[in-house]
N, C-alpha and C positions, 0 to 999 in steps of 0.2 A: 504494500500500500504506500502511496506517495505521502511524503511528509508535508503537512499543511500547517501554516502559522497564520493567524489573523491578528493584526494590530488594531486595537480599538480604543475608544474612550467611552466613559459613562454617558448615557442619554443620547447615543448616536443611533438613529433609526436604521440607517443602512447597515451598521454593524450588527444590530439585532437581526435584521433580515438575513444577512449572510450566515450568522450562526444558526438560525433556524433552518436554513437550507442545508447546511452541513449535517445537522442532526437528522433532518428528514431523509437525507440520502445515505445515512450511516457512514459519513466521512469523519474520521478521527481528526481532531485539530487541536492545536495549542493556541490559547488566547494570551496575548500580551496586552494588558491594559495600560495604556500610556497616561491615563488621567493623572496619577500621582507620581509617575516615574519619568521625570524630566530628562534624566540621562538616557533612558531607552528611546524617548521621543527624539532627542538630538541625534542619537546614533542612527535612527531610521531616516531622518532627514538627510544626514550625510550619505547614507547608503543609496537612497533613492532620489533625492533632490525634491521630495514632496513632503509637506506636513499634513496632507489630507488623510482622513481615515474613512472607511477601513482601508488598510493595505493588506493584501493577501499574498503570502509567499508560498508557492507550490514548487518544490524541487528547484529552488533558487531562481524561479521566475516570479517577478513582482507584478501584481495587478493593483493599480491605484484606483480606489473606489470599488463599488459593488457592481460587478459585471458577471451575472449568472452564466451567460453563454461562455465566456472565457474560462470561468471556473469549471464549468461542465467539461469543456474541451480538455483542459489540463488534468482533470482528475479521472477522466474516463480512459485514458491511454494506459 
């Protein structure tokens, strides 16, 4: 199974939608909540160049924002 990480903040509707999708599809994921972790947030911006959430990392590929079709494509292979 592919390794999936999702970077989120509290009260983010798109983050919640993405997590619900992963659960509904039985996709295991690791959530990194950036709300109170400023160091992790800075690391993510340095890594991707974006401060937006959610950011979803699947096998070292980053999706900025919630794009169900991209997630589906990357997790179905």
